[in-house]
N, C-alpha and C positions, 0 to 999 in steps of 0.2 A: 508444425502441428499446432493448431489453435487449441487452447485450454483455458481454464479458469483457475483461480486460486483464492483462498481465504487466508489472510495474514492478520495476526494480532501482535502488536508491538507493545512490549511492556518495559517500563522504566520511566525516566523523566522525559515524557513525550507529549505532555500537554502544556500549553502556554509558552512553547519555545519555537513555534512556527512549523511544527512537524507536518501538519496537514497540508500546508501550502508547499512545503518541500516535496512531499509525496506527490502532490498534484503536478508540480512543475516537471518532475522527472517522469511521471507517467505520460504526460503530454509529449515530452521530448522523445519518448520511445513508442508513441502511438498506441499506448495501452488504454483500455476503457474500463470504467467501473466507478468506484467511489472510495473516499476515506472519511472517517468520522471518529470523534472522541467518544469513548464509552464511559459510563458512570463510574467504573472501577479505576479510572485513571489511565487506562490503556488506549491504544488507537487501533481501530479496525480498518482493514483495507480489503475490498473485494475487487478483483482485477481479472481482466480477460485479454488475451493476446497470444502471441507465439510463445511456446513453452520456454525456449532459450532466452527470450527477452524477459519473461517473468522471472526466471532464475537470476538473471543479471540485476533486475530491478530489486529483488530481495536483498542482494548484497549492498545496494545503495541504501536501502532502508536500515540495514544493520549499522551503517555509519551514522545516519541521521544528520540533521542540521547542527550548526555549531554549538548551541547551548543545550542540546538534548544529550541524554545518556541512555542508550538502549541496553537493557539488561537481558532481554530474551525476545525471541521471535517465534511464535507458533505459526507454522506454515503448512498448508494442506492444499494439494491440487484438487480441483473440482471439475465436473463436466463443463464444457463450453456451452453457453446458452445464447450468445449473441443478443442479449437483452439490453446491453448498454450502448448508447450512442456516442458517449464522450466520457471523460473522467471528470468527476465533480467532488466538491467538498459538501458533505451532508451534515446537518445539525440535528 
């Protein structure tokens, strides 16, 4: 089943390669959407794809790249929109 999700990752997640980590794994799994840094120091991910794949992707984000430290993840499923053509890093 195709679905969307909004994910907010809190912790030491900026300046540690987290966005490119998120993009690499999203591309590996064929997910579409974007990742971007937020002004409060967290990282936002909007993603669309198969529900089971998104759930697995969330577990990857919980680990993060080597120098990150994920304190918390806010995760919410959202309706599938098919508006994303690829996965990208937004600024």
